[in-house]
C-alpha positions in Angstrom: 235.6 38.3 4.8 237.2 36.5 7.8 239.5 38.8 9.9 242.5 36.4 9.5 242.3 36.8 5.6 242.4 40.6 5.8 245.4 42.9 5.3 245.5 44.0 9.0 246.3 40.5 10.1 248.8 39.5 7.4 250.6 42.8 7.5 251.3 42.1 11.2 252.5 38.5 10.3 255.0 40.0 7.8 256.1 42.9 10.2 257.1 40.3 12.9 258.7 38.0 10.3 256.2 35.0 10.6 255.9 35.1 6.8 258.2 36.3 4.2 255.7 38.8 2.8 251.9 39.4 2.9 250.1 39.1 -0.4 246.7 40.3 -1.7 245.1 37.9 -4.2 241.9 38.2 -6.2 240.3 34.9 -6.0 236.8 34.7 -7.9 236.4 38.4 -7.5 237.1 38.6 -3.7 240.2 40.1 -2.3 242.2 37.7 0.1 245.4 38.1 2.0 247.7 35.2 2.5 251.1 34.7 3.9 254.0 33.8 1.4 256.7 31.7 2.5 260.2 31.7 0.5 262.9 29.4 1.0 265.2 27.4 -1.3 264.0 29.5 -4.1 260.6 28.2 -3.8 257.3 29.6 -2.5 254.2 28.4 -0.4 251.0 30.2 0.6 249.8 30.1 4.2 246.1 30.8 5.0 245.3 32.2 8.4 241.6 32.1 8.1 238.8 30.1 6.2 236.3 31.0 3.5 234.3 28.0 3.2 231.5 30.1 1.6 233.3 29.9 -1.8 233.2 26.2 -1.8 235.2 24.0 -4.2 235.2 26.8 -6.8 237.0 29.2 -4.6 239.7 26.8 -3.5 240.4 25.6 -7.0 240.6 29.2 -8.3 243.1 29.7 -5.3 245.2 26.6 -6.3 245.1 27.6 -10.2 246.5 31.0 -9.4 249.2 29.5 -7.1 250.4 27.2 -9.9 250.6 30.3 -12.3 252.7 32.2 -9.7 255.1 29.2 -9.1 253.7 28.4 -5.7 254.4 24.6 -4.7 251.8 24.3 -1.8 248.9 25.8 -0.1 248.2 25.3 3.5 246.5 26.1 6.7 247.9 25.2 10.1 246.6 28.3 12.2 244.5 27.6 15.3 242.1 30.4 14.6 241.2 29.1 11.0 237.9 27.4 10.9 238.0 24.9 8.1 235.1 22.7 9.4 234.0 20.9 6.2 236.1 17.8 5.9 234.2 16.8 2.8 235.1 20.0 1.1 238.7 19.6 1.7 238.7 16.0 0.7 236.9 17.0 -2.7 239.7 19.4 -3.5 242.3 16.8 -2.7 243.8 18.5 0.5 245.7 16.4 2.8 244.3 16.7 6.4 247.3 17.3 8.9 245.6 17.7 12.2 242.2 17.8 13.9 241.1 20.2 16.7 238.0 22.2 17.4 236.4 25.1 19.0 233.3 26.3 20.9 231.2 29.1 19.5 228.5 31.0 21.1 225.6 32.4 19.2 225.4 36.1 20.1 222.2 36.6 18.2 220.4 35.4 21.6 219.4 37.9 24.0 221.2 38.5 27.2 218.9 36.3 29.2 219.4 33.4 26.6 223.0 33.7 26.9 222.9 33.7 30.7 220.7 30.7 31.0 223.1 28.8 28.6 226.0 29.2 31.0 226.9 26.2 33.4 225.6 27.1 36.9 229.2 27.1 38.2 230.2 29.8 35.6 227.0 31.8 36.7 228.0 31.6 40.5 231.6 32.6 39.8 230.5 35.7 37.7 228.2 36.7 40.4 230.8 36.4 43.0 233.3 38.4 40.9 230.8 41.2 40.7 230.1 41.0 44.4 233.9 41.2 45.1 234.1 44.4 43.1 236.0 43.1 40.2 235.8 45.5 37.2 236.0 44.9 33.4 237.6 47.4 31.2 238.6 47.4 27.6 242.0 49.3 27.8 244.7 46.7 28.8 248.0 47.7 27.7 250.9 45.6 26.4 253.3 45.7 29.5 251.0 44.2 32.1 249.4 41.9 29.6 252.6 40.5 28.5 254.0 40.1 31.9 250.6 38.2 32.8 251.2 35.9 29.7 254.6 35.0 31.1 253.0 34.1 34.4 250.2 31.9 32.6 252.8 29.8 30.6 255.2 29.6 33.6 252.4 27.7 35.5 252.4 25.2 32.8 256.1 24.9 33.0 257.0 26.6 29.6 258.1 29.8 28.4 255.6 32.3 26.8 255.9 31.5 23.0 254.8 34.9 21.9 257.7 37.5 21.5 257.5 40.9 23.0 257.9 42.2 19.4 254.7 40.4 18.3 252.6 41.4 21.2 253.8 45.1 20.9 252.9 45.1 17.2 249.5 43.4 17.9 248.5 46.0 20.6 249.5 48.7 18.2 246.4 47.5 16.1 244.1 48.4 18.9 240.9 50.3 17.7 237.5 49.3 16.5 238.7 45.9 15.3 240.5 44.8 18.4 239.3 44.3 22.0 241.8 44.5 24.8 239.8 43.3 27.6 240.9 43.2 31.4 239.5 42.3 34.7 240.9 44.5 37.5 240.7 44.4 41.0 242.2 46.8 43.7 245.5 45.0 43.1 245.5 45.6 39.4 244.9 43.4 36.4 243.6 39.8 37.2 242.9 38.4 33.7 243.0 39.7 30.2 242.3 38.8 26.6 242.8 40.0 23.0 239.9 39.6 20.8 240.0 40.6 17.2 236.5 40.7 15.4 235.0 41.1 12.0 231.2 41.3 11.0 230.6 37.7 11.9 232.9 36.6 14.8 234.9 37.8 17.8 237.9 35.5 18.1 239.5 34.9 21.6 243.1 35.0 20.3 245.1 35.3 23.4 244.3 35.3 27.2 246.2 35.4 30.5 245.6 35.4 34.1 247.7 35.9 37.2 249.0 32.8 39.0 246.6 33.4 41.7 243.6 35.3 40.3 240.7 36.4 42.3 237.9 33.9 42.0 235.6 34.3 39.0 237.9 36.7 37.1 238.4 34.6 33.8 234.5 33.7 34.0 233.6 37.4 34.2 236.2 38.3 31.5 234.5 36.2 28.7 231.0 36.9 29.8 231.7 40.7 29.4 233.6 40.2 26.2 230.4 38.4 24.7 228.2 41.2 25.9 230.5 43.8 24.4 230.7 42.0 21.1 226.9 41.7 21.1 226.6 45.5 21.5 229.0 46.0 18.3 226.7 43.8 16.3 229.0 40.8 16.0 227.0 37.5 15.5 229.2 35.0 17.6 231.9 34.5 19.8 234.8 31.9 19.0 236.5 30.6 22.2 239.9 30.3 20.1 240.3 26.4 19.9 239.8 23.4 22.2 241.0 19.9 22.2 238.3 17.5 22.8 240.4 14.2 22.9 243.5 14.8 25.0 245.3 13.1 27.8 246.9 16.6 28.9 245.1 17.5 32.1 245.7 21.2 31.4 244.1 21.0 28.1 241.3 19.0 29.4 240.6 21.6 32.0 240.6 24.4 29.2 238.1 22.4 27.2 235.6 22.1 30.1 236.1 25.8 30.9 235.1 26.7 27.4 232.5 24.1 27.2 230.5 25.6 30.1 229.8 28.8 28.4 227.0 27.2 26.4 228.4 27.2 23.0 228.5 24.6 20.3 231.5 22.5 19.5 232.8 22.8 16.0 235.5 20.3 14.7 238.2 21.9 12.5 241.1 20.8 10.5 244.6 21.7 9.4 245.3 20.9 5.8 247.6 21.3 3.0 247.5 20.8 -0.8 250.6 20.3 -2.9 249.9 22.2 -6.2 253.3 21.6 -7.8 255.1 18.4 -6.9 258.2 19.0 -8.6 258.7 22.5 -7.0 257.9 20.6 -3.7 260.5 18.0 -4.4 263.2 20.5 -5.1 262.3 22.8 -2.1 262.6 19.7 0.1 265.6 18.4 -1.3 267.4 21.7 -1.0 266.2 22.2 2.6 267.3 18.6 3.3 270.7 19.3 2.1 271.1 22.2 4.2 270.1 20.2 7.3 272.6 17.7 6.5 275.4 20.1 6.6 275.5 20.8 3.0 275.8 24.6 3.4 274.5 27.0 0.9 272.8 25.6 -2.1 
């Protein structure tokens, strides 16, 4: 099962208040964890991962269970979820709410094949990082990583959107299912990444660099993460989302950086499915009245 449909991740979402509670459901004989949102006396389910292997039958079983339990909507709007079969979503009547995508690298290749798949500039930067003595370790701690995330977002003129509470609880999960990768120089941490993984994929969940990192630090970081995942028997590396069509220079630069690791671009979609229109109408009406200054309803 996908990492983001398992207890570890959903329990984290409940602990930091992102969802009202984490729920374990039995869908067609498979346990799946979802986030339950509760407001205005109504509930919806939020999926943080994908399970396209189950096809139409799996999604329909999820919707049937939701109706029985008083759920008004099932949705997925998480950038690590990989709903890539638009035909499947259309067939079950889901509304597409956004399109994005990601690059994935096949780690079943041998190391020589992975290396040859890299863009020449990436290979040069990785070699330079090695010559400059940069070292990759998998023991990054929360304080330097959080400070580096603050630096990374500040470069883009925005605040770090991830709370200290969330990052502290995330790092507390560290173990065999979470890589905490860092590139170190004599001056300390240059670049870092948090990469959860399951039997199929490693997922680039969060990353950060110093405002003036040593050349090649980020390139070396992802290269060594791929090799470490490969050693652990993981089949692929997911670069955590990429926007192919964008006018934002920063996002365009991120897209090119990820593209040059030799992966395949996979288009993905956010979606939602209203399964109880009456309950949704009531939820929206009550929330709207609160927004208009109607007070407690």
